[in-house]
Structures are given as C-alpha cells and as structure tokens.
MARSEVO-384286 format. One record per residue: residue number from 1; x, y, z of N, C-alpha, C, O in turn. Coordinates in steps of 0.001 Angstrom, whole numbers, plus 500000, padded with zeros to 6 digits. Layout:
<nodes>
{NUM; {X; Y; Z}; {X; Y; Z}; {X; Y; Z}; {X; Y; Z}},
...
</nodes>
This chain:
<nodes>
{1; {500857; 498824; 500000}; {500000; 500000; 500000}; {500901; 501237; 500000}; {501842; 501338; 500788}},
{2; {500595; 502163; 499109}; {501397; 503385; 499015}; {501049; 504331; 500165}; {500043; 504152; 500852}},
{3; {501899; 505339; 500356}; {501661; 506306; 501434}; {500349; 507062; 501228}; {499608; 507299; 502182}},
{4; {500061; 507443; 499973}; {498812; 508168; 499726}; {497609; 507263; 499996}; {496588; 507734; 500497}},
{5; {497714; 505978; 499673}; {496624; 505048; 499962}; {496421; 504917; 501473}; {495286; 504894; 501948}},
{6; {497516; 504830; 502223}; {497415; 504754; 503685}; {496745; 506000; 504244}; {495905; 505914; 505139}},
{7; {497119; 507150; 503717}; {496555; 508415; 504185}; {495058; 508505; 503866}; {494262; 508933; 504702}},
{8; {494689; 508096; 502653}; {493278; 508113; 502260}; {492499; 507090; 503091}; {491367; 507364; 503489}},
{9; {493077; 505930; 503356}; {492414; 504927; 504186}; {492152; 505483; 505591}; {491072; 505268; 506142}},
{10; {493103; 506178; 506166}; {492883; 506794; 507484}; {491730; 507794; 507422}; {490887; 507832; 508318}},
{11; {491694; 508606; 506360}; {490618; 509586; 506175}; {489267; 508879; 506039}; {488291; 509274; 506676}},
{12; {489213; 507837; 505211}; {487982; 507068; 505012}; {487526; 506462; 506341}; {486341; 506515; 506670}},
{13; {488450; 505892; 507097}; {488081; 505292; 508376}; {487587; 506337; 509372}; {486719; 506048; 510195}},
{14; {488130; 507537; 509303}; {487634; 508623; 510161}; {486184; 508954; 509803}; {485345; 509132; 510685}},
{15; {485894; 509034; 508487}; {484523; 509293; 508046}; {483596; 508130; 508419}; {482453; 508351; 508819}},
{16; {484084; 506905; 508291}; {483288; 505733; 508676}; {482905; 505813; 510156}; {481774; 505498; 510528}},
{17; {483847; 506232; 510990}; {483581; 506358; 512424}; {482593; 507498; 512695}; {481627; 507322; 513437}},
{18; {482839; 508666; 512090}; {481971; 509835; 512297}; {480528; 509556; 511892}; {479597; 510027; 512545}},
{19; {480339; 508793; 510819}; {479001; 508527; 510283}; {478460; 507163; 510691}; {477418; 506727; 510202}},
{20; {479178; 506490; 511594}; {478737; 505186; 512116}; {478445; 504200; 510981}; {477411; 503532; 510964}},
{21; {479379; 504131; 510039}; {479205; 503261; 508867}; {479594; 501822; 509180}; {479045; 500891; 508592}},
{22; {480520; 501636; 510084}; {480962; 500284; 510407}; {482388; 500291; 510908}; {482986; 501339; 511150}},
{23; {482906; 499103; 511053}; {484278; 498955; 511541}; {485282; 499571; 510569}; {485001; 499705; 509378}},
{24; {486440; 499939; 511078}; {487489; 500454; 510185}; {487898; 499391; 509166}; {487874; 498192; 509444}},
{25; {488265; 499859; 507999}; {488739; 498964; 506940}; {490245; 498784; 507057}; {490948; 499678; 507526}},
{26; {490736; 497633; 506631}; {492183; 497380; 506592}; {492775; 497834; 505272}; {493974; 498091; 505166}},
{27; {491903; 497930; 504252}; {492328; 498423; 502944}; {491110; 499008; 502239}; {489972; 498690; 502586}},
{28; {491348; 499846; 501268}; {490268; 500439; 500483}; {489618; 499361; 499617}; {490291; 498454; 499127}},
{29; {488321; 499471; 499440}; {487607; 498528; 498582}; {487864; 498862; 497116}; {488127; 500012; 496763}},
{30; {487783; 497850; 496278}; {487953; 498064; 494840}; {486753; 498816; 494297}; {485633; 498658; 494783}},
{31; {487002; 499645; 493274}; {485937; 500440; 492701}; {486076; 500592; 491200}; {486961; 500011; 490571}},
{32; {485179; 501388; 490643}; {485137; 501610; 489203}; {485584; 503029; 488874}; {485152; 503990; 489510}},
{33; {486438; 503147; 487892}; {486951; 504446; 487455}; {485802; 505301; 486925}; {484949; 504827; 486174}},
{34; {485799; 506573; 487333}; {484839; 507537; 486810}; {483423; 507389; 487337}; {482516; 508053; 486833}},
{35; {483202; 506549; 488325}; {481862; 506323; 488874}; {481783; 506956; 490256}; {482345; 506432; 491218}},
{36; {481092; 508071; 490352}; {481093; 508842; 491587}; {480535; 508060; 492770}; {480917; 508319; 493911}},
{37; {479643; 507115; 492520}; {479090; 506328; 493616}; {479659; 504912; 493668}; {479265; 504113; 494517}},
{38; {480580; 504606; 492767}; {481158; 503267; 492732}; {482669; 503251; 492742}; {483279; 502195; 492575}},
{39; {483292; 504422; 492937}; {484758; 504474; 492986}; {485244; 503860; 494295}; {484443; 503553; 495177}},
{40; {486529; 503685; 494414}; {487087; 503017; 495590}; {486739; 503729; 496903}; {486465; 503064; 497902}},
{41; {486744; 505051; 496920}; {486405; 505769; 498161}; {484911; 505639; 498454}; {484529; 505363; 499591}},
{42; {484066; 505832; 497449}; {482620; 505716; 497661}; {482246; 504323; 498146}; {481455; 504177; 499078}},
{43; {482812; 503304; 497519}; {482513; 501932; 497942}; {483014; 501669; 499356}; {482412; 500887; 500092}},
{44; {484104; 502312; 499738}; {484646; 502148; 501092}; {483803; 502871; 502137}; {483916; 502592; 503330}},
{45; {482957; 503798; 501690}; {482074; 504540; 502593}; {480624; 504085; 502500}; {479747; 504712; 503095}},
{46; {480351; 503011; 501770}; {478995; 502527; 501558}; {478754; 501271; 502380}; {479616; 500399; 502490}},
{47; {477562; 501205; 502954}; {477152; 500031; 503719}; {475693; 499734; 503380}; {475133; 500351; 502474}},
{48; {475076; 498803; 504092}; {473666; 498482; 503841}; {472769; 499690; 504080}; {471747; 499850; 503413}},
{49; {473150; 500538; 505029}; {472290; 501667; 505388}; {472842; 503023; 504950}; {472257; 504063; 505253}},
{50; {473957; 503008; 504244}; {474614; 504258; 503857}; {475084; 504199; 502415}; {475612; 503183; 501964}},
{51; {474890; 505296; 501697}; {475432; 505439; 500344}; {476380; 506617; 500343}; {476234; 507545; 501139}},
{52; {477349; 506581; 499450}; {478306; 507680; 499348}; {478531; 508027; 497889}; {478451; 507171; 497008}},
{53; {478811; 509287; 497654}; {479173; 509783; 496333}; {480398; 510664; 496493}; {480476; 511465; 497425}},
{54; {481354; 510520; 495588}; {482640; 511210; 495736}; {483006; 511936; 494450}; {482945; 511361; 493363}},
{55; {483386; 513199; 494581}; {483969; 513965; 493479}; {485220; 514631; 494036}; {485547; 514500; 495215}},
{56; {485905; 515342; 493162}; {487113; 516053; 493595}; {486808; 517082; 494685}; {487653; 517345; 495540}},
{57; {485620; 517657; 494658}; {485306; 518766; 495560}; {484344; 518421; 496686}; {484109; 519248; 497567}},
{58; {483779; 517205; 496675}; {482836; 516879; 497745}; {482672; 515387; 497928}; {482867; 514593; 497007}},
{59; {482307; 515034; 499148}; {481926; 513669; 499482}; {480566; 513754; 500142}; {480406; 514430; 501158}},
{60; {479584; 513071; 499569}; {478237; 513017; 500116}; {478049; 511662; 500781}; {478401; 510629; 500213}},
{61; {477494; 511673; 501983}; {477220; 510439; 502708}; {475814; 510540; 503277}; {475466; 511547; 503894}},
{62; {475007; 509513; 503078}; {473657; 509509; 503610}; {472929; 508231; 503276}; {473522; 507302; 502728}},
{63; {471636; 508172; 503602}; {470869; 506968; 503290}; {470620; 506852; 501788}; {470343; 507857; 501133}},
{64; {470711; 505655; 501237}; {470500; 505488; 499799}; {469026; 505590; 499423}; {468151; 505153; 500171}},
{65; {468768; 506164; 498275}; {467422; 506258; 497707}; {467535; 506020; 496203}; {468573; 506290; 495599}},
{66; {466476; 505519; 495616}; {466503; 505244; 494177}; {466239; 506483; 493331}; {466797; 506608; 492241}},
{67; {465413; 507389; 493803}; {464938; 508503; 492975}; {466023; 509513; 492671}; {466886; 509789; 493505}},
{68; {465971; 510062; 491470}; {466812; 511195; 491109}; {468225; 510818; 490723}; {468605; 509647; 490693}},
{69; {468983; 511851; 490433}; {470352; 511659; 489985}; {471165; 512899; 490292}; {470725; 514020; 490039}},
{70; {472342; 512696; 490834}; {473290; 513776; 491088}; {474624; 513308; 490526}; {475095; 512227; 490881}},
{71; {475232; 514091; 489667}; {476516; 513721; 489050}; {476457; 512352; 488387}; {477472; 511660; 488313}},
{72; {475290; 511952; 487905}; {475183; 510661; 487222}; {475055; 509483; 488154}; {475034; 508345; 487687}},
{73; {474968; 509706; 489463}; {474837; 508615; 490424}; {473530; 508747; 491180}; {472735; 509642; 490891}},
{74; {473296; 507871; 492141}; {472038; 507946; 492886}; {471979; 509206; 493735}; {472984; 509609; 494322}},
{75; {470822; 509822; 493802}; {470645; 510997; 494661}; {470611; 510515; 496104}; {470000; 509492; 496411}},
{76; {471251; 511234; 496958}; {471301; 510871; 498368}; {470546; 511934; 499146}; {470974; 513086; 499211}},
{77; {469407; 511543; 499745}; {468590; 512469; 500523}; {469032; 512413; 501978}; {469483; 511368; 502448}},
{78; {468909; 513511; 502688}; {469303; 513543; 504083}; {470798; 513351; 504242}; {471267; 512810; 505243}},
{79; {471520; 513790; 503266}; {472961; 513544; 503242}; {473734; 514629; 503973}; {473224; 515717; 504242}},
{80; {474967; 514302; 504283}; {475917; 515300; 504747}; {476969; 515413; 503662}; {477311; 514429; 503005}},
{81; {477468; 516594; 503484}; {478483; 516841; 502463}; {479726; 517376; 503145}; {479651; 518246; 504013}},
{82; {480852; 516853; 502747}; {482126; 517320; 503270}; {483064; 517617; 502108}; {482958; 517003; 501047}},
{83; {483967; 518547; 502306}; {484968; 518868; 501296}; {486228; 518072; 501622}; {486815; 518250; 502689}},
{84; {486646; 517195; 500709}; {487827; 516379; 501007}; {489113; 517203; 500938}; {489189; 518189; 500205}},
{85; {490125; 516790; 501712}; {491417; 517463; 501630}; {492069; 517257; 500257}; {491694; 516348; 499516}},
{86; {493030; 518091; 499933}; {493696; 518058; 498626}; {494282; 516679; 498307}; {494190; 516221; 497168}},
{87; {494878; 516021; 499292}; {495500; 514723; 499009}; {494460; 513689; 498566}; {494793; 512763; 497826}},
{88; {493210; 513834; 499006}; {492151; 512930; 498545}; {491858; 513216; 497072}; {491667; 512288; 496286}},
{89; {491821; 514489; 496699}; {491648; 514850; 495292}; {492778; 514315; 494428}; {492548; 513840; 493315}},
{90; {494003; 514392; 494944}; {495154; 513841; 494219}; {494992; 512328; 494031}; {495285; 511793; 492962}},
{91; {494528; 511657; 495069}; {494287; 510215; 494993}; {493219; 509901; 493955}; {493372; 508971; 493163}},
{92; {492121; 510688; 493959}; {491042; 510483; 492985}; {491578; 510635; 491564}; {491244; 509841; 490684}},
{93; {492406; 511651; 491341}; {493035; 511830; 490020}; {493812; 510585; 489622}; {493650; 510079; 488512}},
{94; {494646; 510093; 490512}; {495471; 508909; 490219}; {494584; 507701; 489911}; {494844; 506953; 488969}},
{95; {493545; 507522; 490709}; {492633; 506389; 490497}; {491942; 506508; 489144}; {491915; 505552; 488369}},
{96; {491380; 507690; 488859}; {490647; 507892; 487603}; {491548; 507835; 486374}; {491070; 507572; 485270}},
{97; {492835; 508076; 486552}; {493795; 507965; 485443}; {494282; 506526; 485268}; {495106; 506257; 484394}},
{98; {493789; 505610; 486079}; {494187; 504205; 485963}; {495545; 503891; 486550}; {496144; 502866; 486225}},
{99; {496036; 504766; 487415}; {497364; 504573; 487997}; {497348; 503708; 489261}; {498393; 503468; 489867}},
{100; {496165; 503245; 489652}; {496036; 502370; 490819}; {495222; 501125; 490419}; {494155; 500870; 490978}},
{101; {495736; 500357; 489448}; {494951; 499244; 488904}; {494566; 498188; 489951}; {493555; 497503; 489793}},
{102; {495356; 498056; 491002}; {495029; 497082; 492042}; {493777; 497470; 492832}; {493253; 496656; 493592}},
{103; {493285; 498718; 492660}; {492061; 499154; 493326}; {490863; 499184; 492380}; {489766; 499578; 492778}},
{104; {491069; 498769; 491133}; {489976; 498737; 490156}; {489199; 497444; 490274}; {489767; 496366; 490452}},
{105; {487896; 497576; 490173}; {486994; 496417; 490259}; {486916; 495741; 488913}; {486211; 494743; 488763}},
</nodes>
C-alpha cells in the first residue's frame, strides 16, 4: 500500500467512524473508474444503510434512495456533504487515470 493510499484509508476510516458506517477497513475497497458512487472511496464509505458519492470537491454520505440523479449517480437524501482534503483529490486523480489498477473492480 502506498503512502497516499494509507493516508486516504485513514481519512475514510475517520469518516466511517463519524458517520457510524461500520468497523474500520484494513484496505480500500475496489471500485470503478469515473463512477462517483462506485469508485474506491465511495465503495469504502457505503454500507447496507449508507450510500456515498465522491467527486474532487465533495463527498456526500447519507441513506440510499433510488429517485433522482446527482453527478450521474444515485441521489442521496438527508445527506451530509464534506469537502475532502487536497490529498484525497490527488488520489482520485490517480485512480481515475488508471494509475492504481490494484484498486479497480
């Protein structure tokens, strides 16, 4: 695991704790490139009762709903939005550029 992956994992686990998503993860879950609700960070923040959507400028976490669409993904009602730190944006860039193939689903 690279240093940036370790740093992002710590950030994800902090969000998991704050939002009562579940136990801390030992590694980021695999995800799909370019999918705001299916990327590695979003999948790492998703549980049976929680959905997440991730972009360079925001992370939405809340209960999943079928209706609507935001950024091409499921709309999340009753959500909280947080602005991720720059290193998370750098990680998202690397992931979306295919530079982290071991995290691709």
